[in-house]
C-alpha positions in Angstrom: 24.6 26.0 -11.6 24.2 24.3 -15.0 23.0 20.7 -15.2 24.9 18.3 -17.5 23.6 15.2 -19.2 25.4 11.9 -19.0 24.5 8.6 -20.8 25.1 5.1 -19.5 25.2 2.3 -22.1 23.1 0.0 -20.0 20.8 2.4 -17.9 20.4 5.4 -20.3 20.5 9.2 -19.6 21.1 10.8 -16.2 21.6 14.4 -15.1 24.2 15.9 -12.8 24.7 19.5 -11.5 28.3 20.8 -11.6 29.9 24.2 -11.5 30.3 25.7 -15.0 33.4 24.3 -16.7 34.0 21.8 -13.9 31.9 18.9 -15.3 33.9 15.7 -15.7 33.8 13.7 -18.9 32.5 10.6 -17.1 30.3 10.1 -14.1 29.6 7.0 -12.1 26.2 5.5 -12.9 24.0 5.0 -9.8 22.1 2.1 -11.4 24.9 -0.3 -12.6 28.1 1.3 -11.1 29.4 1.7 -14.7 30.7 4.8 -16.3 28.3 7.3 -17.9 29.9 9.5 -20.6 29.0 13.2 -20.8 26.6 13.9 -23.7 26.3 17.3 -25.3 22.7 18.5 -25.3 21.0 21.8 -26.1 20.5 24.3 -23.2 17.3 24.0 -21.3 15.5 27.1 -22.7 12.1 25.8 -21.6 12.8 26.9 -18.0 12.4 30.6 -18.7 9.3 32.5 -17.7 6.3 32.9 -20.0 7.0 36.6 -20.4 10.5 35.9 -21.6 9.3 33.2 -23.9 6.6 35.5 -25.3 9.1 38.3 -25.8 11.5 36.0 -27.7 8.7 34.8 -29.9 7.5 38.3 -30.6 11.0 39.4 -31.5 11.5 36.5 -33.9 8.2 37.3 -35.6 8.9 41.0 -36.0 12.3 40.4 -37.5 10.7 38.4 -40.3 7.5 40.4 -40.9 7.1 43.6 -38.9 3.6 44.5 -37.8 2.1 47.6 -39.4 0.6 49.6 -36.6 -0.8 52.5 -38.6 -1.4 53.0 -42.3 -2.1 56.5 -43.6 -4.6 56.4 -46.4 -4.3 60.1 -47.2 -0.8 61.5 -47.1 -2.1 65.1 -46.8 -2.2 66.5 -43.3 -5.5 66.9 -41.5 -7.1 70.3 -42.0 -7.1 72.7 -39.1 -10.2 72.5 -37.0 -12.9 75.0 -37.7 -13.5 77.8 -35.3 -16.2 76.9 -32.6 -18.4 79.9 -33.4 -18.5 79.0 -37.1 -19.5 75.4 -36.1 -22.3 76.8 -34.0 -23.6 78.9 -37.0 -23.4 76.4 -39.9 -22.7 73.0 -38.4 -19.5 70.9 -38.2 -19.4 69.5 -41.8 -20.2 72.8 -43.5 -17.5 74.5 -41.3 -15.0 71.9 -42.4 -15.8 72.4 -46.1 -15.5 76.2 -45.7 -12.1 75.7 -44.0 -10.9 73.6 -46.9 -12.2 75.9 -49.6 -9.7 78.3 -51.3 -9.8 81.9 -50.2 -11.1 84.3 -52.9 -8.2 86.6 -52.4 -5.7 83.8 -53.1 -6.0 82.9 -56.8 -2.9 80.6 -56.8 -4.3 78.1 -54.4 
């Protein structure tokens, strides 16, 4: 059930719990037996769990400035890996260079 805040002129603020929509506009003050008027206050959002609070904060940050998770420096696709037997013969770097080199029978490349 929601808690409602009331303010007494002589004693100050007090809280009462009522069913939603059933809170009266005045409440008897326990300190001075006067009438405390209902005050409108923001909802108690600090009573949520840490996980919910962290998720709200993360959502607020990402809406303003989204995080870049990966930036491609080279838009070209990675070359196909060299064949293992070629790597054994000439080494990994030489095999990659051979793989990227144009084929002699393909002059348009």
